[in-house]
C-alpha atoms as a printed R data frame, in Angstrom:
   type eleno elety resid chain resno      x      y       z
1  ATOM     1    CA   MET     A     1 52.753 80.943  58.961
2  ATOM     2    CA   HIS     A     2 52.192 77.242  59.055
3  ATOM     3    CA   LEU     A     3 54.891 74.804  59.409
4  ATOM     4    CA   SER     A     4 53.439 73.732  55.446
5  ATOM     5    CA   ASP     A     5 55.975 77.412  54.538
6  ATOM     6    CA   LEU     A     6 58.736 76.329  55.942
7  ATOM     7    CA   ARG     A     7 61.693 74.693  54.286
8  ATOM     8    CA   ALA     A     8 62.573 71.143  55.219
9  ATOM     9    CA   ASP     A     9 64.763 70.874  56.488
10 ATOM    10    CA   ASP     A    10 63.061 73.608  59.080
11 ATOM    11    CA   GLN     A    11 59.605 71.209  59.247
12 ATOM    12    CA   ARG     A    12 61.903 68.229  60.276
13 ATOM    13    CA   ALA     A    13 64.061 70.623  62.362
14 ATOM    14    CA   PHE     A    14 60.975 71.763  64.189
15 ATOM    15    CA   HIS     A    15 59.674 68.178  63.890
16 ATOM    16    CA   ILE     A    16 62.481 66.949  65.724
17 ATOM    17    CA   ALA     A    17 62.470 69.446  68.867
18 ATOM    18    CA   GLN     A    18 58.279 69.190  69.486
19 ATOM    19    CA   LEU     A    19 59.986 65.225  69.519
20 ATOM    20    CA   GLU     A    20 62.202 66.530  72.036
21 ATOM    21    CA   HIS     A    21 59.415 68.505  74.372
22 ATOM    22    CA   GLU     A    22 57.839 65.069  74.250
23 ATOM    23    CA   ARG     A    23 60.284 63.271  75.336
24 ATOM    24    CA   ALA     A    24 61.991 65.575  78.085
25 ATOM    25    CA   ASN     A    25 58.073 65.789  79.574
26 ATOM    26    CA   ALA     A    26 57.139 61.890  79.454
27 ATOM    27    CA   SER     A    27 60.642 61.741  81.430
28 ATOM    28    CA   ALA     A    28 59.552 64.606  84.133
29 ATOM    29    CA   ALA     A    29 55.937 62.926  83.832
30 ATOM    30    CA   THR     A    30 58.375 59.308  85.431
31 ATOM    31    CA   ASP     A    31 60.725 61.227  87.866
32 ATOM    32    CA   ARG     A    32 57.377 62.652  89.699
33 ATOM    33    CA   LYS     A    33 56.262 58.629  89.752
34 ATOM    34    CA   ALA     A    34 59.542 56.817  90.634
35 ATOM    35    CA   LYS     A    35 59.644 60.686  93.340
36 ATOM    36    CA   LEU     A    36 55.797 59.458  94.276
37 ATOM    37    CA   LEU     A    37 56.214 55.741  94.335
38 ATOM    38    CA   HIS     A    38 60.405 55.700  96.566
39 ATOM    39    CA   GLU     A    39 57.924 57.911  98.716
40 ATOM    40    CA   GLU     A    40 54.916 55.255  99.237
41 ATOM    41    CA   LEU     A    41 57.707 53.196  99.987
42 ATOM    42    CA   ALA     A    42 59.575 54.950 102.803
43 ATOM    43    CA   LYS     A    43 56.333 55.932 104.502
44 ATOM    44    CA   PHE     A    44 55.585 51.221 104.494
45 ATOM    45    CA   HIS     A    45 58.691 50.835 105.235
46 ATOM    46    CA   MET     A    46 58.883 53.689 108.990
47 ATOM    47    CA   ARG     A    47 55.041 51.348 108.836
48 ATOM    48    CA   ALA     A    48 56.492 48.287 109.085
49 ATOM    49    CA   ALA     A    49 59.136 49.667 111.802
50 ATOM    50    CA   GLY     A    50 56.588 50.539 113.902
51 ATOM    51    CA   ILE     A    51 54.360 47.360 114.141
52 ATOM    52    CA   LYS     A    52 58.403 45.599 114.763
53 ATOM    53    CA   ARG     A    53 58.926 47.801 117.314
54 ATOM    54    CA   GLU     A    54 56.388 47.334 118.384
55 ATOM    55    CA   SER     A    55 55.642 43.553 118.578
56 ATOM    56    CA   SER     A    56 59.256 43.970 120.571
57 ATOM    57    CA   LEU     A    57 57.924 45.492 122.837
58 ATOM    58    CA   VAL     A    58 55.030 42.197 123.702
């Protein structure tokens, strides 16, 4: 069965579902990237805290 075999309203429904699926995938990718950036920022803060702690001991 091809998309051209579907009625116009079924074709629209298919395209809407496809767009929603793509949007969900993009959102999930953005969430993963945000999590990775947050983890990198946390590592930076931990390193900065360690440097600050070491300098206060001197």
